[in-house]
C-alpha positions as CSV (number, residue, x, y, z in Angstrom):
1,M,6.0,-31.6,9.7
2,P,8.2,-31.1,12.6
3,E,7.4,-27.7,14.4
4,L,9.8,-24.8,13.9
5,M,10.9,-24.1,17.4
6,R,12.3,-20.8,18.6
7,E,14.8,-19.4,20.8
8,S,15.4,-15.6,21.5
9,G,17.9,-14.0,19.8
10,S,18.9,-17.4,17.7
11,A,18.2,-18.8,14.5
12,P,15.3,-21.1,14.3
13,R,16.0,-25.0,15.1
14,I,14.1,-28.0,14.1
15,G,12.7,-30.1,16.9
16,G,15.6,-30.6,19.6
17,W,18.6,-30.7,17.0
18,G,21.4,-28.3,17.5
19,G,24.1,-27.4,15.0
20,G,24.2,-25.4,11.8
21,D,25.0,-28.5,9.6
22,R,22.4,-30.6,10.9
23,R,19.9,-27.6,10.7
24,V,20.4,-27.0,7.0
25,A,20.3,-31.0,6.4
26,L,17.2,-31.1,7.9
27,K,15.5,-28.2,6.1
28,H,16.7,-29.5,3.0
29,E,14.9,-32.7,3.8
30,L,11.8,-30.8,4.7
31,M,11.8,-29.0,1.6
32,L,12.1,-32.1,-0.4
33,G,9.1,-33.6,1.4
34,V,6.9,-30.4,0.9
35,M,8.0,-30.3,-3.0
36,S,7.2,-34.0,-3.5
37,A,3.8,-33.6,-1.6
38,L,3.0,-30.6,-3.8
39,L,3.9,-32.6,-7.0
40,G,1.8,-35.5,-6.1
41,T,-1.3,-32.7,-5.8
42,L,-0.4,-31.2,-9.1
43,L,-0.4,-34.9,-10.6
44,Q,-3.9,-35.5,-9.4
45,G,-5.2,-32.6,-11.2
46,C,-5.8,-29.2,-9.5
47,T,-6.7,-26.0,-11.4
48,A,-6.5,-22.3,-10.1
49,D,-10.1,-21.6,-10.7
50,K,-11.1,-24.3,-7.9
51,H,-10.8,-23.3,-4.2
52,P,-7.8,-25.0,-2.9
53,S,-8.5,-27.9,-0.3
54,Q,-7.0,-27.8,3.0
55,G,-4.5,-30.0,2.3
56,E,-3.3,-27.9,-0.5
57,T,-3.3,-24.6,1.5
58,S,-1.2,-26.5,4.4
59,L,1.3,-27.5,1.7
60,A,1.6,-24.2,0.3
61,N,2.0,-22.7,3.7
62,A,4.6,-25.4,4.8
63,A,6.5,-24.2,1.5
64,K,6.6,-20.9,2.8
65,D,8.3,-22.2,6.0
66,V,10.9,-23.9,4.2
67,S,11.6,-20.9,1.9
68,I,12.9,-18.8,4.7
69,P,16.8,-18.9,4.9
70,L,18.0,-20.0,8.2
71,E,20.0,-16.8,8.2
72,A,17.0,-14.7,8.3
73,G,16.2,-15.7,11.9
74,K,19.6,-14.3,13.1
75,M,18.4,-10.9,12.4
76,T,17.1,-8.7,15.1
77,N,14.1,-6.1,14.9
78,P,16.0,-2.5,15.4
79,V,12.9,-0.6,16.0
80,P,11.2,-0.5,19.4
81,E,7.9,-2.3,20.4
82,T,6.0,1.0,21.4
83,D,2.5,2.3,20.5
84,E,3.7,4.9,17.8
85,V,5.9,2.3,16.1
86,V,2.8,-0.3,16.1
87,S,0.8,2.6,14.8
88,Q,3.2,3.5,12.1
89,G,3.3,0.0,11.1
90,Q,-0.5,0.0,10.8
91,E,-0.1,3.0,8.2
92,V,2.3,0.8,6.2
93,F,-0.3,-2.1,6.2
94,L,-3.2,0.1,5.1
95,G,-1.1,1.2,2.3
96,S,0.4,-2.0,0.9
97,C,-1.3,-4.9,2.6
98,A,-5.1,-4.5,3.5
99,Q,-6.0,-4.8,-0.3
100,C,-5.3,-8.5,-0.2
101,H,-5.5,-9.1,3.6
102,G,-8.5,-7.3,4.4
103,A,-9.9,-4.8,7.2
104,D,-9.0,-7.3,10.0
105,A,-5.9,-8.6,8.2
106,R,-7.5,-12.1,8.0
107,G,-7.5,-12.3,4.1
108,D,-11.2,-12.1,3.7
109,T,-11.3,-9.8,0.7
110,N,-12.2,-10.3,-2.9
111,V,-8.7,-10.2,-3.9
112,G,-7.4,-12.4,-1.1
113,R,-9.9,-15.1,-1.5
114,N,-9.1,-15.5,-5.3
115,M,-5.4,-16.0,-4.8
116,Y,-3.9,-19.6,-5.0
117,P,-3.5,-20.1,-2.3
118,P,-5.9,-17.4,-0.8
119,A,-4.0,-14.6,1.2
120,M,-3.2,-15.8,4.6
121,D,-4.8,-14.7,7.9
122,L,-2.0,-12.7,9.6
123,S,-3.4,-13.4,12.9
124,S,-3.3,-16.9,12.5
125,A,-0.8,-19.1,14.6
126,H,1.0,-20.3,11.4
127,V,1.9,-16.5,10.7
128,Q,2.5,-15.7,14.5
129,H,4.9,-18.4,14.9
130,W,7.3,-16.6,12.5
131,S,9.7,-14.2,14.1
132,D,10.1,-10.5,13.3
133,A,12.9,-11.3,11.3
134,E,11.2,-14.2,9.3
135,L,8.3,-11.8,8.5
136,F,11.0,-9.0,7.4
137,W,12.4,-11.7,5.1
138,I,9.1,-12.7,3.6
139,I,7.6,-9.3,3.1
140,Q,11.0,-7.9,1.5
141,N,11.6,-10.8,-0.7
142,G,7.9,-12.3,-1.3
143,V,7.2,-16.1,-1.7
144,R,7.5,-17.7,-5.2
145,L,4.2,-19.6,-6.5
146,T,2.2,-17.8,-4.1
147,G,0.4,-14.4,-4.6
148,M,2.8,-12.7,-2.1
149,P,5.0,-10.1,-3.9
150,A,8.4,-9.0,-2.9
151,W,8.1,-5.6,-1.3
152,K,11.7,-4.5,-1.0
153,S,11.5,-1.7,-3.9
154,S,8.4,-0.3,-2.3
155,I,8.6,-0.7,1.5
156,S,12.0,0.5,3.3
157,D,13.8,-1.7,5.7
158,D,12.5,0.6,8.6
159,D,9.0,0.5,7.4
160,T,9.2,-3.4,7.1
161,W,10.2,-3.8,10.9
162,K,7.5,-1.5,11.9
163,L,4.9,-3.6,9.8
164,A,6.4,-6.8,11.4
165,R,5.8,-5.3,15.0
166,F,2.2,-4.3,13.8
167,I,1.4,-8.0,12.6
168,H,2.5,-9.4,15.9
169,K,0.0,-7.2,17.5
170,L,-3.0,-8.7,15.6
171,P,-4.1,-11.6,17.9
172,G,-4.6,-9.3,20.8
173,L,-7.3,-7.1,18.8
174,G,-9.4,-9.8,18.2
175,A,-11.8,-10.1,15.2
176,A,-14.3,-7.6,16.2
177,S,-12.2,-5.0,17.5
178,A,-9.5,-5.3,14.5
179,S,-12.1,-4.5,12.1
180,T,-12.6,-1.2,13.7
181,A,-9.0,-0.6,15.1
182,I,-7.5,-1.2,11.7
183,P,-9.4,0.7,9.0
184,S,-9.5,-1.0,5.8
185,Q,-9.3,0.3,2.1
186,E,-12.3,-1.6,1.3
187,Q,-14.1,0.3,4.1
188,G,-13.9,4.1,3.8
189,V,-10.8,4.3,6.2
190,V,-11.9,7.4,8.1
191,S,-14.8,9.8,8.1
192,A,-14.7,13.0,6.3
193,Q,-14.1,15.2,9.2
194,D,-10.9,13.0,9.9
195,K,-9.7,13.1,6.3
196,Y,-6.3,14.8,7.6
197,T,-5.2,11.7,9.5
198,L,-5.0,9.8,6.2
199,K,-1.0,9.5,5.0
200,I,0.5,7.7,1.9
201,P,3.2,5.4,3.3
202,N,6.6,7.1,2.9
203,G,4.7,10.0,1.2
204,L,2.1,12.8,1.4
205,A,-0.1,13.3,4.4
206,F,-3.7,14.8,3.8
207,S,-2.9,17.3,6.5
208,E,-0.2,18.9,4.2
209,F,-2.8,20.2,2.2
210,R,-5.2,21.5,4.9
211,G,-7.5,24.5,3.7
212,Y,-6.7,23.3,0.1
213,E,-10.6,23.7,-0.6
214,N,-10.2,27.6,-0.6
215,W,-6.9,27.9,-2.7
216,P,-7.0,29.9,-5.9
217,V,-8.2,28.0,-9.1
218,I,-5.3,27.4,-11.5
219,S,-7.3,26.0,-14.4
220,L,-10.2,23.4,-15.0
221,S,-10.1,20.4,-17.0
222,H,-13.0,17.9,-18.8
223,N,-11.5,14.3,-19.4
224,G,-14.0,11.6,-20.3
225,N,-16.8,11.3,-17.8
226,K,-14.8,13.6,-15.2
227,L,-14.4,17.4,-14.5
228,A,-11.8,18.7,-12.4
229,A,-10.8,22.0,-10.8
230,I,-6.8,22.6,-10.3
231,L,-6.1,24.4,-7.5
232,G,-2.7,25.8,-6.0
233,N,-1.5,27.4,-2.9
234,S,0.0,30.8,-2.5
235,V,3.6,29.7,-3.4
236,M,2.2,27.8,-6.4
237,I,0.1,30.6,-7.7
238,E,3.3,33.4,-7.2
239,A,5.3,31.1,-9.2
240,Y,3.1,31.0,-12.1
241,K,2.6,34.9,-12.0
242,A,6.4,35.1,-12.1
243,G,6.3,33.1,-15.4
244,I,7.3,29.7,-14.4
245,P,7.6,27.1,-15.8
246,G,7.5,28.9,-19.3
247,N,10.8,30.9,-18.1
248,G,12.6,27.8,-17.8
249,K,12.7,27.8,-14.2
250,P,11.6,25.2,-11.7
251,F,8.7,25.7,-9.2
252,P,10.3,26.6,-5.7
253,D,10.0,24.2,-2.6
254,G,6.8,24.7,-0.9
255,A,4.5,24.8,-4.1
256,K,1.5,22.7,-3.8
257,M,-1.4,21.5,-6.2
258,A,-4.8,19.8,-5.5
259,K,-6.9,18.5,-8.2
260,V,-10.4,17.6,-7.3
261,H,-12.4,15.4,-9.7
262,W,-16.1,15.2,-9.9
263,N,-18.3,12.7,-11.8
264,A,-19.6,14.6,-14.9
265,K,-23.5,15.0,-15.6
266,V,-25.4,16.6,-18.1
267,D,-28.0,19.0,-17.0
268,V,-30.8,18.8,-19.7
269,G,-32.8,21.5,-17.4
270,E,-30.4,24.4,-18.1
271,P,-29.9,26.2,-21.2
272,G,-27.6,24.2,-23.8
273,A,-27.6,21.3,-21.6
274,P,-24.2,22.1,-19.9
275,T,-22.0,19.5,-18.4
276,L,-21.8,20.1,-14.6
277,P,-19.9,18.6,-11.5
278,D,-21.9,15.7,-9.8
279,T,-20.7,13.7,-6.9
280,Q,-16.8,14.2,-6.2
281,H,-14.7,11.1,-7.4
282,D,-11.3,11.9,-5.7
283,V,-8.6,14.5,-4.8
284,D,-5.0,14.4,-6.3
285,F,-2.1,16.1,-4.6
286,M,1.4,17.3,-5.7
287,A,3.8,19.0,-3.5
288,K,7.4,20.2,-4.4
289,D,10.1,19.3,-2.0
290,S,13.2,18.8,-4.1
291,K,15.1,16.9,-1.1
292,R,12.1,14.8,0.2
293,F,11.3,13.6,-3.4
294,A,14.7,13.8,-5.2
295,D,14.0,10.4,-6.8
296,S,10.7,11.7,-8.5
297,G,11.6,14.8,-10.1
298,G,11.2,16.8,-6.8
299,W,7.5,16.2,-6.4
300,G,5.5,14.0,-4.1
301,Y,2.2,12.5,-5.4
302,A,-1.0,11.3,-3.3
303,V,-4.4,10.0,-4.5
304,F,-7.3,9.9,-2.2
305,E,-10.5,8.1,-3.4
306,Y,-13.9,9.5,-2.1
307,D,-17.1,7.7,-1.3
308,P,-20.2,10.0,-1.4
309,A,-22.5,7.3,0.3
310,T,-20.4,7.4,3.3
311,D,-18.8,10.9,3.1
312,R,-15.2,9.2,3.5
313,F,-12.0,9.4,1.8
314,R,-9.4,6.5,1.4
315,L,-6.0,5.9,0.0
316,G,-6.1,5.1,-3.8
317,N,-5.1,1.6,-4.7
318,L,-4.4,-1.0,-7.5
319,T,-8.1,-1.8,-7.8
320,D,-9.1,1.9,-8.7
321,K,-9.6,2.9,-12.2
322,P,-6.8,4.1,-13.2
323,P,-4.9,2.0,-10.7
324,Q,-3.1,4.0,-8.2
325,G,0.0,2.9,-6.2
326,N,0.2,3.8,-2.6
327,D,3.6,5.8,-2.6
328,A,5.0,9.3,-3.0
329,K,5.8,8.3,-6.7
330,C,2.5,7.1,-7.9
331,G,2.0,10.0,-10.4
332,F,5.9,10.3,-11.5
333,A,5.8,7.9,-14.7
334,C,3.0,10.1,-16.1
335,H,4.2,13.3,-15.2
336,T,7.7,12.5,-16.9
337,S,6.2,13.5,-20.1
338,V,6.4,17.0,-19.4
339,K,9.5,17.0,-17.2
340,N,10.6,20.0,-19.7
341,K,7.8,22.0,-17.5
342,D,9.0,20.8,-14.2
343,Y,6.7,17.8,-14.3
344,V,3.5,20.0,-14.3
345,F,0.6,19.5,-16.7
346,T,-1.6,22.6,-16.1
347,N,-1.0,26.1,-17.6
348,Y,-2.2,28.9,-15.5
349,G,-5.6,30.0,-17.0
350,H,-5.9,33.6,-18.2
351,R,-8.5,35.7,-16.5
């Protein structure tokens, strides 16, 4: 397959040819060649429960090349290539990409390995030869017949450009340093003492709830094998005391809630064998900001899973039970059932 050549600030061209019509014609020929090769592979009898051969993987990756519109190469990354932008791109990666592409972005995860074809090594030469604009198009639109979904409804244009900057920095990290410099959701992400560095892409940061451990208790709950304490900041507690939401008024901006879940255990050594909290399972957050979260009822949501073995928190993800999306609206669908209570399930417990 002819190598795609790059020129700064221009659309990709194939080999040494110039001219838009010739590029389009050659790309169509290339696409037909790839499709024919893929069809030949399928006719030989390949199944999705078998690991694809190197040839099949190469063909699938070639299909990604020809799926990128020529016009995509004419876009220019509007965000600067600074350490801050790359770091912000890393946050987007952790929230949306690490589940499949792994700790070091090389695709070595259970989810990534079992895709057909497997999730790509983002540090590979094949990925790195794509321009920022082509990466932007792939992330936003996905690639049909592969496991790469379209992210345009979940990741903003600005964050996608930042993600492209981050991806192009991966080769310089190296395999060993990348696994430590790029924390993974499959790992713990950060130590407990650094939990306030965690942030949901386009959503809430753990640091916005600093001191939640000492907030007053709103109420308690027991659901299945989980116990929970629902806590509120002073704005939330005062709103409850003023009769909200029973008086029909919404909670004011600045109101915040934290729900700490523990795994439940029965202590047969105590009278009545009570059900008590065991290890922590996660902490959920809600914050009212009617402008910032206008598209989710005025509330932002976040879930951070906890691993007792490592004493670390991480962002919730789609492999959790229940599955958790990584955005500010992860709890919105569930909370719409109590829209008449300003999206809040918990009543203030009498005391």
